N, C-alpha and C positions, 0 to 999 in steps of 0.2 A: 504493499499500499504506500509506503514511503517513496519508493521509486516511481510509482504511478503518479503520485501527487507532484513529484519533482518534474516529470515529463509534461504534465499539464501546465505547470508554471513556466517551463522552458519554451513550450511551443505555442502557448496562448497568453492572452491577457485576462483570463478568468481570475477574479480576485479571491484566491484561496490564501487566507492569512495564517498559514501554518509554516513554521520555520523547519526546514529540512536540512540536515547535515549533508554537505555535498563534497564529493571527491570524484576523480576520474572514473572510479569503479561504479559509482552510482549511475553515471550517464550510460556506461556500457551495459549494466544490468537493466537499466530502465528502458532501453530501446525496444525491448520485446513488447512493451505496452503501447507502442506507437499506433497500432490499429485501434486500440481502445480509446486513445486520445482522439484519433480521427472520428470514432463513433460519438464521442462527447461533442466535438465540434459539429458533426453532422446533425445530431439531435437538436442542438441549439439553433442551427441554421433552419432546420425544418420547423421548429416551434415558431421562430420569427416569421418564416414564410407563411405558415398557416394563419398566424395572427394578422399579418398584413393583407393577405389575399381576401380576408373577410370584409375589409373596409375600403380597399384600394384596387384600381385597375391592374391588370397583369403587368404591363410595362413598368408602372411605378413600383410595384412590388418587386420586380426583378432588380431594379436599380437599388432599392432599399436593402434587399437581402444581400446583394453584392457588397454594398457599403458596410452592412452589419458584419459580414465575414472578414472584411478588411480590418474593422475595429476589433473583432474577436481575436484575430491573430496578430494584431499590432503591425500589420503590413510586413511582418517578418519575412515571409516567403516572397512577397512582391519586391522587397529590397534585394533579395538574392537574384531574382529574375532580371531586375534592372542592371545590377552590377555585372552579371554574367553576360548580358547582351552588349553592354558597353565595352567589356573587355574582349570577348570573342569576335565581335564584328568590328573591331577597330583596325583590322588588317595590319597588326603589328606582330612582332616576334613574341614567342611564348612568355618570356620574362616580363615584357612590357604589358602584355595582356593581363598578367597576374597583378601587376602594379596598378593598372587602371581599375581592376575589380576591387581593389582595396580603397580606392578613392571614394569618399562619401558623397561627392557631387554626382548628379544625374546628368548623363550625356544624351545626345540625340537618340542613339540606339536604345538606351534604357527607357527613355520617355516613350518612344514608339512601342516598345514591348509592353509597358504598363498599360498604355492606351488600348492596344489590341487585345490584351489579356482581359481587361475589364469589359471591353466592348463585346467580345465573344461570350463571356459569361452571361452578360445581360441579355443578349440576343438569344442565346441557346436556352436560357432559363425561361424567357418569355415565350419561346416556341414550344415548350413542353406542356403537356396536359398537367393538371394539378397533381394527379397521382404519380406520374412519371417524374415531375419536378421534385417531389418529396423523395423518391427513390434516388434520383441523381444526386441530390444534395447530401444524402447520407453515404452512398457508395463512393462518391468521388472523394469525400473527406477521409474515408477509411483506406482506400487503395492508395491515395497519394502519399499518405504518411507511411504506409507499409513499404512502398517502393524506396523510401529513404533507407530502410533496413537492408533491402536487397542491394542497393547501390553501395552502401557502406561495406557490405560483404564482398562484392565482386571488384570494387574499385581500389585504387591506391591514392594516397594523398598527394596533391599536386605541388604543395608548397614545402619549402625546407623548414620554415618556422611554424609554430603552432597557430591555431585559430579554432573557431567553434567546430568546424568540420573535423578537426583533428581528434575530437572526442570519440568519433565513430569510425571514420573512413579507414578501412584496412584493419579494423580491430574487432569486427563482429563475426562470430563463428557461424558455421553452417547450421548448427542446432537452433540457435537463436533465430536465424533467418527463416528456417523452415517453420518454426512455431509461429512466427509473425505472419508469414504468408498463409498458413493453414487457418489462423485466426481470422484473417481478412477474407479468405474464401468462405469460411463458415458464416461470418456476418453478412457478407454479400449475398450468399445463398438464401439466408433467411429473408433478406429484403427483396431480392428479385428472382428468387428461386433458381430453377435450373438454367435460366438464361444468364446467370452469373458467369458461366464459362465463356460466353461470347464477349464479356467485358474484361474479365480477369486475364485471360490468355493474351489478348492483344496488348493490354497494359504491360504485362510482363515482357513481352517481345519488344515493345517500343522502349522499355526501360533498358534492356540490354543494348539496343541500338543507340540510345541516348548516351550510355556509358562509353561506347566505342567512339562516338562523335566527339564528345568532350575530351576524351583521352587524346584524340588525334590533334586537338587544338592546343591544350595546355598540359598534357601529360598525366592527367588524373582529375579527381574530383576535389572540390573545395566546399566549404559551407555554403557559399553563394550558389554553386551549381546544384547542390541538394535542394536549396530553396526554390530555384528555378524549376527543378523537376516536379516539385509539389504543385506549382502553378500550372505547368504544362500538362501534367497528368490529370488534374482536376478538369481542365477544359476538355481534354481527350475523352474522359469518362462521360461528360455531358454530351459530347458529339456522338459517341457510340450509342448511348442510351436514346438519343433523339433518332438516330438511324434505325435502331431496333424498334422504336415505337411506330415507325412507318410500316414495319413488317408485321408486327403483332403486339398487342398490349403486353406490358411487363407484369401485370398482375396475374 
């Protein structure tokens, strides 16, 4: 429970006023709870969505839920997306890319990435039926956090010096990774039943491709690229669920 609370405090801005003793081992042990943290985030997003949709039109609800998610996570992953795009698409050498990613200022590529990320979320959420939107909000939050576990297991750390990503990247064993993925599959199956396979498998495949792509650019993962993965995978899950909804209802 201590590690679970620590992970909620680390990945969200949920006000849990409990002091937890922290060391590197706590973060490594706590990563197995990432799917459950995603579930908590998903449930809160669903609750806010259902509350908003009762009183407001769908487009306004989509905007407000997207804003609520940003506030809930403290734009933690959005910052990683911005830094990653500023660095990787700067057309510089690897070392310079990593330097740019550490810069707190937002560049053109980062601003464009944030814009399209939020725009896609809003449009996709507004395009889903009420039932499918609820499922997408929950499953996307679960799978995106779970893929951090997978990336941390298969990737190596790109920097020489430490950073937030250094807590996890290259330090997560296979057992922890399998437990996290099985937890995510179970939760997703409860939410969207057997069609979870059509969501989970593409997400895992894209995660491996994402790792290869990032490694080709900067030699490995960083905390920023993990954050970018969360944003990218959440949008991907929305897109997959929208596509599936045109084939058959998810219920």
